[in-house]
C-alpha positions in Angstrom: -173.1 -111.1 -101.9 -173.8 -112.7 -98.6 -172.4 -116.0 -99.8 -169.1 -114.3 -100.8 -169.0 -112.5 -97.5 -169.6 -115.7 -95.6 -167.0 -117.7 -97.6 -164.2 -115.2 -97.2 -164.9 -114.6 -93.6 -164.9 -118.3 -92.8 -161.6 -118.8 -94.7 -160.0 -115.9 -92.8 -161.4 -117.1 -89.5 -160.1 -120.6 -90.2 -156.6 -119.4 -91.0 -156.4 -117.0 -88.0 -158.0 -119.6 -85.7 -155.5 -122.2 -86.7 -152.5 -119.9 -86.1 -154.0 -118.8 -82.8 -154.4 -122.3 -81.6 -150.8 -123.1 -82.5 -149.7 -120.2 -80.5 -151.8 -121.0 -77.5 -150.8 -124.7 -77.3 -147.1 -123.8 -77.7 -146.5 -125.5 -81.0 -143.1 -125.4 -82.6 -144.1 -123.3 -85.6 -144.9 -120.0 -83.7 -141.9 -120.6 -81.5 -139.5 -120.9 -84.4 -141.0 -117.8 -86.0 -140.6 -115.9 -82.8 -136.9 -116.9 -82.6 -136.4 -116.1 -86.3 -137.9 -112.6 -85.8 -136.2 -111.9 -82.5 -139.4 -111.8 -80.5 -139.4 -113.4 -77.0 -140.9 -116.9 -77.0 -143.1 -115.8 -74.1 -145.1 -113.7 -76.6 -146.3 -116.7 -78.6 -149.3 -117.3 -76.3 -150.1 -113.6 -76.4 -150.1 -113.5 -80.2 -152.1 -116.7 -80.2 -154.7 -115.0 -78.0 -154.8 -112.0 -80.3 -155.4 -114.2 -83.3 -158.0 -116.3 -81.5 -159.8 -113.1 -80.4 -159.7 -111.9 -84.0 -161.2 -115.2 -85.1 -164.0 -114.9 -82.6 -164.6 -111.3 -83.7 -164.8 -112.4 -87.4 -167.3 -115.1 -86.6 -169.3 -112.8 -84.3 -169.4 -110.3 -87.2 -171.8 -112.6 -89.1 -174.4 -111.7 -86.5 -173.1 -108.3 -85.4 -171.5 -106.5 -88.4 -169.7 -104.0 -86.2 -167.7 -106.8 -84.5 -166.7 -108.2 -87.8 -165.5 -104.9 -89.1 -163.5 -104.2 -86.0 -162.0 -107.7 -85.9 -161.0 -107.6 -89.5 -159.4 -104.1 -89.1 -157.5 -105.3 -86.0 -156.3 -108.4 -87.8 -155.1 -106.2 -90.8 -153.1 -104.1 -88.3 -151.7 -107.2 -86.6 -150.4 -108.5 -89.9 -149.0 -105.1 -90.8 -147.0 -105.3 -87.5 -145.9 -108.9 -88.5 -144.7 -107.5 -91.8 -142.7 -104.9 -90.0 -141.2 -107.6 -87.7 -140.1 -109.6 -90.8 -138.6 -106.5 -92.5 -136.8 -105.4 -89.3 -134.7 -108.6 -89.2 -134.4 -108.7 -93.0 -136.5 -111.8 -93.4 -138.0 -111.5 -96.9 -139.9 -114.8 -97.0 -143.4 -113.5 -97.0 -145.1 -116.6 -98.4 -147.2 -117.5 -95.3 -147.6 -113.9 -94.3 -149.1 -113.0 -97.6 -151.7 -115.7 -97.4 -152.9 -114.5 -94.0 -152.7 -110.8 -95.0 -154.7 -111.3 -98.2 -157.3 -113.3 -96.2 -157.9 -110.7 -93.6 -157.8 -107.8 -96.1 -160.4 -109.7 -98.2 -162.5 -110.3 -95.0 -162.5 -106.6 -94.3 -163.2 -105.7 -97.9 -166.2 -108.0 -98.2 -167.5 -106.9 -94.8 -167.5 -103.3 -95.9 -168.9 -104.1 -99.4 -171.7 -106.3 -98.0 -172.8 -104.1 -95.1 -171.5 -100.8 -96.3 -170.0 -98.2 -94.0 -173.4 -97.3 -92.6 -174.7 -100.8 -92.0 -171.5 -102.1 -90.5 -171.9 -99.7 -87.6 -175.5 -100.7 -86.6 -175.8 -102.9 -83.5 
């Protein structure tokens, strides 16, 4: 079970970390997404920081399960908000969103399955 937990967590961390770095360095991909969704371009470093923090939380969760649970939960909420942003402007291309969302939901699921609700909250 730990191998599955580690694999899924590392995949989710890689995806979120990659997206976070793109936002932090001012890459064109997050800027074009922000423009398409009607979000100010000045928010791209903020969203990049949120994704980077979630990535660090997922990776820290390998040692401290509570951090991994909280980070995965926050990333799920982040991508629910991203879904709303897409629906709000009637953008129905959820290809990339679905990859990220499935990854963070899977990370949360395997975290809870591996550590259980009781073990995930021990420091």
